[in-house]
C-alpha positions as CSV (number, residue, x, y, z in Angstrom):
1,M,-18.3,2.7,-8.4
2,I,-17.7,-0.2,-6.3
3,S,-19.9,-0.6,-3.0
4,L,-18.0,-0.3,0.1
5,S,-19.1,-3.7,1.1
6,A,-17.2,-5.2,-1.8
7,P,-14.3,-7.2,-1.5
8,W,-10.6,-5.6,-2.0
9,A,-9.7,-8.0,-4.6
10,L,-12.7,-6.3,-7.0
11,S,-10.5,-2.9,-6.5
12,D,-7.4,-1.1,-8.3
13,D,-6.7,0.6,-5.4
14,V,-7.5,0.4,-1.3
15,L,-6.9,3.7,0.7
16,I,-5.4,3.2,4.5
17,P,-4.7,5.5,6.7
18,L,-1.6,4.9,9.2
19,W,-1.3,6.0,12.8
20,L,2.2,6.7,13.9
21,A,1.3,6.5,17.6
22,E,4.9,7.2,18.9
23,Q,5.2,10.2,16.3
24,E,1.5,10.6,16.6
25,H,1.2,11.6,12.5
26,W,-0.8,10.1,9.9
27,V,0.2,8.8,6.9
28,L,-2.0,7.7,4.0
29,G,-1.5,4.1,2.3
30,R,-2.9,3.4,-0.9
31,L,-2.4,-0.6,-2.2
32,C,-2.6,-0.6,-5.9
33,F,-3.0,-4.1,-7.2
34,V,-1.9,-3.0,-10.8
35,D,1.6,-2.4,-10.0
36,R,1.4,-4.0,-6.8
37,E,2.9,-1.5,-4.7
38,F,1.8,-0.1,-1.3
39,H,2.3,3.4,-2.0
40,V,2.4,5.6,1.3
41,Y,2.1,9.6,1.3
42,S,3.2,11.5,4.3
43,T,4.8,14.7,5.6
44,L,6.5,13.5,8.4
45,N,10.0,14.9,9.2
46,C,11.9,13.5,11.5
47,D,15.3,11.1,11.6
48,G,14.6,7.8,10.7
49,G,10.8,8.6,9.1
50,R,11.3,6.6,6.2
51,D,12.1,3.3,8.7
52,I,9.5,4.4,10.8
53,I,6.7,4.3,8.4
54,V,8.2,0.9,6.6
55,K,8.1,-0.7,9.6
56,A,4.0,0.5,9.8
57,A,3.6,-0.9,6.5
58,T,5.4,-4.2,6.5
59,P,2.3,-6.4,8.3
60,F,-0.4,-4.9,5.4
61,V,2.5,-5.8,2.5
62,Q,3.2,-9.3,4.4
63,L,-0.6,-10.2,5.5
64,L,-1.9,-8.8,2.3
65,P,-0.7,-11.5,-0.4
66,K,-2.4,-14.0,2.1
67,Y,-5.7,-12.3,1.9
68,L,-5.9,-11.9,-1.8
69,E,-5.6,-15.2,-2.4
70,A,-8.2,-16.6,-0.4
71,T,-10.6,-13.5,-2.1
72,G,-10.2,-15.2,-5.3
73,F,-8.2,-12.3,-6.6
74,Y,-6.1,-13.8,-8.6
75,D,-8.9,-15.2,-10.9
76,R,-9.6,-11.5,-12.0
77,T,-9.2,-11.0,-15.7
78,D,-8.7,-7.2,-15.8
79,I,-5.2,-6.9,-14.5
80,D,-1.9,-8.4,-16.1
81,F,-0.5,-10.9,-14.5
82,T,2.3,-11.6,-16.6
83,A,3.6,-8.2,-16.4
84,D,6.5,-7.4,-14.9
85,A,4.7,-6.3,-11.2
86,Y,3.9,-9.7,-11.0
87,S,5.6,-12.3,-13.4
88,D,8.3,-13.0,-10.7
89,K,6.8,-13.0,-7.9
90,L,5.1,-15.7,-6.4
91,S,1.4,-14.9,-5.0
92,L,1.9,-14.6,-1.7
93,D,5.1,-13.0,-1.7
94,P,5.0,-9.3,-0.1
95,F,3.9,-6.2,-2.0
96,G,6.3,-3.4,-2.3
97,V,6.7,-0.4,-0.3
98,T,7.1,2.9,-2.4
99,L,6.9,6.2,0.2
100,H,6.0,9.2,-1.5
101,H,7.3,12.2,0.9
102,F,5.7,15.8,0.9
103,D,7.7,19.2,2.6
104,F,5.1,21.9,3.7
105,T,7.3,23.2,6.2
106,S,8.9,25.9,3.5
107,S,5.6,27.9,3.1
108,S,5.4,31.3,3.0
109,M,1.6,30.9,3.6
């Protein structure tokens, strides 16, 4: 278990709650350093929901590489930086965004 005060560069994943103010809705972001993706888990059901979520995630995926470089992330030896997720990217390229949508509106409870 890693201490809450440990640098992100020592983690495989970091969970980040995101508040979508206009929709009054929370989504969960998971920075996954192994596959170089920002996964967003959401139950948001509205027109343009995907675009709204990607817009909320964009500051993280653009600023994160700068933070990682400054904290020595790329000095780690437990991540394969020759893997596809890293091999064709520069260290300052943004992380990818993957949306995982869950629909609970059809529940028969």
